[in-house]
OpenMM code with the backbone's topology and positions (N, CA, C; nanometers):
from openmm import Vec3, app, unit

residues = "UNK UNK UNK UNK UNK UNK UNK UNK UNK UNK UNK UNK UNK UNK UNK UNK UNK UNK UNK UNK UNK UNK UNK UNK UNK UNK UNK UNK UNK UNK UNK UNK UNK UNK UNK UNK UNK UNK UNK UNK UNK UNK UNK UNK UNK UNK UNK UNK UNK UNK UNK UNK UNK UNK UNK UNK UNK UNK UNK UNK UNK UNK UNK UNK UNK UNK UNK UNK UNK UNK UNK UNK UNK UNK UNK UNK UNK UNK UNK UNK UNK UNK UNK UNK UNK UNK UNK UNK UNK UNK UNK UNK UNK UNK UNK UNK UNK UNK UNK UNK UNK UNK".split()
positions = [
    Vec3(-14.3112, 11.7583, -4.2242),
    Vec3(-14.2230, 11.6451, -4.1987),
    Vec3(-14.1236, 11.6425, -4.3104),
    Vec3(-13.9984, 11.6171, -4.2824),
    Vec3(-13.8945, 11.6074, -4.3746),
    Vec3(-13.8720, 11.4705, -4.4308),
    Vec3(-13.8583, 11.4591, -4.5582),
    Vec3(-13.8355, 11.3284, -4.6223),
    Vec3(-13.6826, 11.2951, -4.5962),
    Vec3(-13.6672, 11.1663, -4.5707),
    Vec3(-13.5266, 11.1174, -4.5513),
    Vec3(-13.4799, 11.0438, -4.6760),
    Vec3(-13.3542, 11.0728, -4.7141),
    Vec3(-13.2996, 11.0006, -4.8315),
    Vec3(-13.1706, 10.9333, -4.7854),
    Vec3(-13.1645, 10.7969, -4.7931),
    Vec3(-13.0485, 10.7298, -4.7524),
    Vec3(-12.9220, 10.7820, -4.8269),
    Vec3(-12.8079, 10.7814, -4.7551),
    Vec3(-12.6842, 10.8253, -4.8157),
    Vec3(-12.6405, 10.7405, -4.9315),
    Vec3(-12.6252, 10.7996, -5.0438),
    Vec3(-12.5752, 10.7206, -5.1650),
    Vec3(-12.4290, 10.7741, -5.1920),
    Vec3(-12.3290, 10.6957, -5.1695),
    Vec3(-12.1893, 10.7457, -5.1896),
    Vec3(-12.1616, 10.7629, -5.3398),
    Vec3(-12.0723, 10.8538, -5.3618),
    Vec3(-12.0178, 10.8727, -5.5002),
    Vec3(-11.8890, 10.7803, -5.5002),
    Vec3(-11.9064, 10.6622, -5.5458),
    Vec3(-11.8040, 10.5616, -5.5427),
    Vec3(-11.6872, 10.6121, -5.6185),
    Vec3(-11.5656, 10.5903, -5.5599),
    Vec3(-11.4422, 10.6345, -5.6232),
    Vec3(-11.3941, 10.7661, -5.5636),
    Vec3(-11.4793, 10.8328, -5.4829),
    Vec3(-11.4411, 10.9611, -5.4230),
    Vec3(-11.3772, 10.9450, -5.2814),
    Vec3(-11.3789, 10.8240, -5.2264),
    Vec3(-11.3371, 10.8052, -5.0874),
    Vec3(-11.1816, 10.8235, -5.0687),
    Vec3(-11.1499, 10.8633, -4.9514),
    Vec3(-11.0101, 10.8833, -4.9171),
    Vec3(-10.9897, 10.8772, -4.7700),
    Vec3(-10.8761, 10.8252, -4.7327),
    Vec3(-10.8363, 10.8195, -4.5893),
    Vec3(-10.7382, 10.9352, -4.5632),
    Vec3(-10.7639, 11.0033, -4.4494),
    Vec3(-10.6765, 11.1169, -4.4165),
    Vec3(-10.6398, 11.1013, -4.2686),
    Vec3(-10.5231, 11.1554, -4.2311),
    Vec3(-10.4656, 11.1492, -4.0955),
    Vec3(-10.4512, 11.2820, -4.0321),
    Vec3(-10.5544, 11.3374, -3.9734),
    Vec3(-10.5428, 11.4703, -3.9067),
    Vec3(-10.4408, 11.4691, -3.8037),
    Vec3(-10.3657, 11.5844, -3.7909),
    Vec3(-10.2697, 11.6021, -3.6882),
    Vec3(-10.2972, 11.7297, -3.6165),
    Vec3(-10.1969, 11.7772, -3.5471),
    Vec3(-10.2190, 11.9054, -3.4697),
    Vec3(-10.2234, 12.0306, -3.5531),
    Vec3(-10.1758, 12.0147, -3.6763),
    Vec3(-10.1854, 12.1302, -3.7724),
    Vec3(-10.3013, 12.0994, -3.8730),
    Vec3(-10.3757, 12.1937, -3.9102),
    Vec3(-10.4832, 12.1798, -4.0070),
    Vec3(-10.4245, 12.1438, -4.1456),
    Vec3(-10.4893, 12.0554, -4.2123),
    Vec3(-10.4553, 12.0158, -4.3517),
    Vec3(-10.5854, 12.0079, -4.4287),
    Vec3(-10.5743, 11.9969, -4.5573),
    Vec3(-10.6932, 11.9936, -4.6429),
    Vec3(-10.6767, 11.9043, -4.7618),
    Vec3(-10.7901, 11.8469, -4.8077),
    Vec3(-10.7895, 11.7579, -4.9253),
    Vec3(-10.9010, 11.8059, -5.0217),
    Vec3(-10.8819, 11.7724, -5.1463),
    Vec3(-10.9978, 11.8070, -5.2421),
    Vec3(-11.1091, 11.7094, -5.2234),
    Vec3(-11.2344, 11.7595, -5.2348),
    Vec3(-11.3506, 11.6815, -5.2353),
    Vec3(-11.4377, 11.7095, -5.3605),
    Vec3(-11.5320, 11.6248, -5.3889),
    Vec3(-11.6171, 11.6458, -5.5095),
    Vec3(-11.7157, 11.7517, -5.4894),
    Vec3(-11.6951, 11.8639, -5.5599),
    Vec3(-11.7850, 11.9843, -5.5414),
    Vec3(-11.9285, 11.9540, -5.5879),
    Vec3(-11.9428, 11.8600, -5.6815),
    Vec3(-12.0774, 11.8384, -5.7384),
    Vec3(-12.1685, 11.7633, -5.6425),
    Vec3(-12.1168, 11.7036, -5.5383),
    Vec3(-12.2044, 11.6310, -5.4360),
    Vec3(-12.2448, 11.7277, -5.3275),
    Vec3(-12.3625, 11.7023, -5.2677),
    Vec3(-12.4128, 11.7905, -5.1620),
    Vec3(-12.3704, 11.7454, -5.0225),
    Vec3(-12.3421, 11.6213, -5.0007),
    Vec3(-12.2969, 11.5717, -4.8708),
    Vec3(-12.1599, 11.5133, -4.8692),
    Vec3(-12.0982, 11.5154, -4.7431),
    Vec3(-11.9788, 11.4465, -4.7228),
    Vec3(-11.9972, 11.3645, -4.5954),
    Vec3(-11.9676, 11.2318, -4.6134),
    Vec3(-11.9715, 11.1393, -4.5000),
    Vec3(-11.8330, 11.1209, -4.4453),
    Vec3(-11.8133, 11.1387, -4.3152),
    Vec3(-11.6855, 11.1303, -4.2518),
    Vec3(-11.6932, 11.0289, -4.1375),
    Vec3(-11.6044, 10.9263, -4.1364),
    Vec3(-11.6014, 10.8258, -4.0375),
    Vec3(-11.4668, 10.8413, -3.9600),
    Vec3(-11.4759, 10.8617, -3.8342),
    Vec3(-11.3567, 10.8749, -3.7544),
    Vec3(-11.3225, 10.7354, -3.7019),
    Vec3(-11.2258, 10.6649, -3.7615),
    Vec3(-11.1877, 10.5299, -3.7166),
    Vec3(-11.0821, 10.5282, -3.6128),
    Vec3(-11.0428, 10.6411, -3.5692),
    Vec3(-10.9374, 10.6572, -3.4642),
    Vec3(-10.9957, 10.6722, -3.3306),
    Vec3(-10.9125, 10.7059, -3.2307),
    Vec3(-10.9473, 10.7192, -3.0897),
    Vec3(-10.9526, 10.8607, -3.0396),
    Vec3(-10.9312, 10.9584, -3.1280),
    Vec3(-10.9369, 11.0976, -3.0788),
    Vec3(-11.0361, 11.1779, -3.1642),
    Vec3(-11.0824, 11.2855, -3.1068),
    Vec3(-11.1811, 11.3699, -3.1726),
    Vec3(-11.1089, 11.4434, -3.2908),
    Vec3(-11.1813, 11.4745, -3.3918),
    Vec3(-11.1294, 11.5470, -3.5075),
    Vec3(-11.2338, 11.6649, -3.5348),
    Vec3(-11.1827, 11.7658, -3.6011),
    Vec3(-11.2756, 11.8783, -3.6346),
    Vec3(-11.2585, 11.9072, -3.7854),
    Vec3(-11.3647, 11.9308, -3.8530),
    Vec3(-11.3618, 11.9464, -3.9975),
    Vec3(-11.4439, 12.0737, -4.0402),
    Vec3(-11.4137, 12.1257, -4.1611),
    Vec3(-11.4861, 12.2226, -4.2248),
    Vec3(-11.4706, 12.2084, -4.3798),
    Vec3(-11.5749, 12.2396, -4.4535),
    Vec3(-11.5634, 12.2437, -4.5975),
    Vec3(-11.5465, 12.3865, -4.6428),
    Vec3(-11.4841, 12.4059, -4.7568),
    Vec3(-11.4673, 12.5421, -4.8100),
    Vec3(-11.4390, 12.5354, -4.9568),
    Vec3(-11.4450, 12.6515, -5.0231),
    Vec3(-11.4174, 12.6637, -5.1582),
    Vec3(-11.2719, 12.7173, -5.1773),
    Vec3(-11.1919, 12.6410, -5.2498),
    Vec3(-11.0569, 12.6808, -5.2744),
    Vec3(-11.0507, 12.8195, -5.3425),
    Vec3(-11.1392, 12.8453, -5.4343),
    Vec3(-11.1320, 12.9669, -5.5114),
    Vec3(-11.1749, 13.0847, -5.4231),
    Vec3(-11.2715, 13.0663, -5.3322),
    Vec3(-11.3196, 13.1825, -5.2491),
    Vec3(-11.2462, 13.1943, -5.1202),
    Vec3(-11.1946, 13.0804, -5.0616),
    Vec3(-11.1392, 13.0851, -4.9310),
    Vec3(-11.0054, 13.0105, -4.9309),
    Vec3(-10.9194, 13.0322, -5.0245),
    Vec3(-10.7918, 12.9610, -5.0321),
    Vec3(-10.7204, 12.9701, -4.8895),
    Vec3(-10.6658, 12.8661, -4.8433),
    Vec3(-10.5942, 12.8611, -4.7192),
    Vec3(-10.6773, 12.8505, -4.5951),
    Vec3(-10.8123, 12.8259, -4.6124),
    Vec3(-10.9026, 12.8096, -4.4948),
    Vec3(-10.8418, 12.6920, -4.4088),
    Vec3(-10.8572, 12.7031, -4.2794),
    Vec3(-10.8094, 12.5921, -4.1916),
    Vec3(-10.9201, 12.5541, -4.0965),
    Vec3(-10.9113, 12.4308, -4.0511),
    Vec3(-11.0019, 12.3761, -3.9562),
    Vec3(-10.9496, 12.4095, -3.8160),
    Vec3(-11.0425, 12.4339, -3.7249),
    Vec3(-11.0058, 12.4628, -3.5783),
    Vec3(-11.0972, 12.3865, -3.4885),
    Vec3(-11.0770, 12.3913, -3.3649),
    Vec3(-11.1579, 12.3191, -3.2602),
    Vec3(-11.2972, 12.3918, -3.2499),
    Vec3(-11.3148, 12.5021, -3.3226),
    Vec3(-11.4506, 12.5653, -3.3280),
    Vec3(-11.5322, 12.5087, -3.4371),
    Vec3(-11.4831, 12.4202, -3.5169),
    Vec3(-11.5538, 12.3646, -3.6376),
    Vec3(-11.6259, 12.2374, -3.6003),
    Vec3(-11.6820, 12.1619, -3.7016),
    Vec3(-11.7623, 12.0472, -3.6879),
    Vec3(-11.6858, 11.9341, -3.6187),
    Vec3(-11.7266, 11.8907, -3.4974),
    Vec3(-11.6561, 11.7822, -3.4349),
    Vec3(-11.7022, 11.6471, -3.4884),
    Vec3(-11.6036, 11.5569, -3.5068),
    Vec3(-11.6220, 11.4213, -3.5412),
    Vec3(-11.5726, 11.3299, -3.4278),
    Vec3(-11.6606, 11.2851, -3.3449),
    Vec3(-11.6146, 11.2012, -3.2261),
    Vec3(-11.5447, 11.0746, -3.2715),
    Vec3(-11.4628, 11.0199, -3.1838),
    Vec3(-11.3939, 10.8959, -3.2140),
    Vec3(-11.4958, 10.7802, -3.2426),
    Vec3(-11.4639, 10.6949, -3.3347),
    Vec3(-11.5490, 10.5828, -3.3677),
    Vec3(-11.6912, 10.6125, -3.4005),
    Vec3(-11.7092, 10.7319, -3.4750),
    Vec3(-11.8343, 10.7759, -3.5111),
    Vec3(-11.8377, 10.8158, -3.6588),
    Vec3(-11.9615, 10.8077, -3.7177),
    Vec3(-11.9779, 10.8481, -3.8574),
    Vec3(-12.0741, 10.9714, -3.8568),
    Vec3(-12.0388, 11.0710, -3.9374),
    Vec3(-12.1170, 11.1970, -3.9460),
    Vec3(-12.1377, 11.2259, -4.0938),
    Vec3(-12.2565, 11.2648, -4.1342),
    Vec3(-12.2776, 11.3103, -4.2710),
    Vec3(-12.3127, 11.4577, -4.2623),
    Vec3(-12.2438, 11.5453, -4.3308),
    Vec3(-12.2727, 11.6814, -4.3369),
    Vec3(-12.3130, 11.7340, -4.4753),
    Vec3(-12.4008, 11.8286, -4.4782),
    Vec3(-12.4326, 11.8934, -4.5988),
    Vec3(-12.3459, 12.0185, -4.6219),
    Vec3(-12.2938, 12.0302, -4.7398),
    Vec3(-12.1937, 12.1331, -4.7660),
    Vec3(-12.2590, 12.2275, -4.8767),
    Vec3(-12.1976, 12.3446, -4.8895),
    Vec3(-12.2352, 12.4312, -4.9980),
    Vec3(-12.1848, 12.3725, -5.1312),
    Vec3(-12.2589, 12.3793, -5.2356),
    Vec3(-12.2283, 12.3096, -5.3623),
    Vec3(-12.0916, 12.3651, -5.4184),
    Vec3(-12.0514, 12.4831, -5.3831),
    Vec3(-11.9211, 12.5403, -5.4270),
    Vec3(-11.8045, 12.4891, -5.3529),
    Vec3(-11.8260, 12.4216, -5.2397),
    Vec3(-11.7167, 12.3704, -5.1558),
    Vec3(-11.6494, 12.2518, -5.2231),
    Vec3(-11.5166, 12.2643, -5.2440),
    Vec3(-11.4371, 12.1592, -5.3059),
    Vec3(-11.3184, 12.1172, -5.2254),
    Vec3(-11.3147, 12.1526, -5.0981),
    Vec3(-11.2121, 12.1148, -5.0085),
    Vec3(-11.2558, 12.0832, -4.8695),
    Vec3(-11.1957, 11.9929, -4.8015),
    Vec3(-11.2257, 11.9537, -4.6656),
    Vec3(-11.0990, 11.9784, -4.5817),
    Vec3(-11.1140, 12.0671, -4.4808),
    Vec3(-10.9999, 12.0911, -4.3889),
    Vec3(-11.0278, 12.0065, -4.2619),
    Vec3(-10.9167, 11.9591, -4.1980),
    Vec3(-10.9349, 11.8769, -4.0878),
    Vec3(-10.8213, 11.9000, -3.9919),
    Vec3(-10.8421, 11.8665, -3.8584),
    Vec3(-10.7418, 11.8811, -3.7519),
    Vec3(-10.7796, 11.7887, -3.6325),
    Vec3(-10.6788, 11.7381, -3.5684),
    Vec3(-10.6971, 11.6586, -3.4450),
    Vec3(-10.5774, 11.6781, -3.3600),
    Vec3(-10.5894, 11.7353, -3.2412),
    Vec3(-10.4796, 11.7603, -3.1571),
    Vec3(-10.4044, 11.6395, -3.1193),
    Vec3(-10.4834, 11.5236, -3.0999),
    Vec3(-10.4169, 11.3952, -3.0533),
    Vec3(-10.3902, 11.3067, -3.1740),
    Vec3(-10.4318, 11.3405, -3.2942),
    Vec3(-10.4165, 11.2604, -3.4097),
    Vec3(-10.5197, 11.1493, -3.4190),
    Vec3(-10.5673, 11.1247, -3.5345),
    Vec3(-10.6719, 11.0138, -3.5608),
    Vec3(-10.6687, 10.9815, -3.7102),
    Vec3(-10.7680, 10.8995, -3.7544),
    Vec3(-10.7806, 10.8678, -3.8927),
    Vec3(-10.9245, 10.8946, -3.9349),
    Vec3(-10.9413, 10.9584, -4.0483),
    Vec3(-11.0757, 10.9883, -4.1035),
    Vec3(-11.0900, 10.9163, -4.2354),
    Vec3(-11.2074, 10.8612, -4.2610),
    Vec3(-11.2465, 10.8046, -4.3932),
    Vec3(-11.3501, 10.9052, -4.4453),
    Vec3(-11.3248, 10.9603, -4.5657),
    Vec3(-11.4055, 11.0704, -4.6203),
    Vec3(-11.4580, 11.0269, -4.7579),
    Vec3(-11.5934, 11.0405, -4.7818),
    Vec3(-11.6491, 11.0170, -4.9112),
    Vec3(-11.7642, 11.1136, -4.9373),
    Vec3(-11.7808, 11.1626, -5.0553),
    Vec3(-11.8936, 11.2506, -5.0904),
    Vec3(-12.0077, 11.1625, -5.1440),
    Vec3(-12.1206, 11.2267, -5.1519),
    Vec3(-12.2403, 11.1545, -5.2016),
    Vec3(-12.3654, 11.2418, -5.1843),
    Vec3(-12.4828, 11.1716, -5.1936),
    Vec3(-12.6044, 11.2403, -5.1807),
    Vec3(-12.6873, 11.1711, -5.0725),
    Vec3(-12.7646, 11.2442, -4.9937),
    Vec3(-12.8501, 11.1933, -4.8918),
    Vec3(-12.7990, 11.2157, -4.7518),
    Vec3(-12.8648, 11.1630, -4.6501),
    Vec3(-12.8146, 11.1831, -4.5117),
    Vec3(-12.8541, 11.0668, -4.4236),
] * unit.nanometer
topology = app.Topology()
chain = topology.addChain("A")
for resn in residues:
    res = topology.addResidue(resn, chain)
    for name in ("N", "CA", "C"):
        topology.addAtom(name, app.Element.getBySymbol(name[0]), res)
């Protein structure tokens, strides 16, 4: 059986982003294991985490992690990942914060 740990946000790391038809990326806290993403818009978005040092220029595509409209998703990332790439063909708004737990 897996133990569950409630998500504990790293206060001060939150940011609002507005995905569009072209992929964009923002820095995220590499020292946290999880990223909580809330899609407050009406369109689906897709995200991926990556390391700027190892994968500079990585982009999000429709083949990456979907974040449905009006939903919150917590993903576990590699500890070296310090960027979040995002895209939404119809445009939307994401609230992003790093932390620990799920």
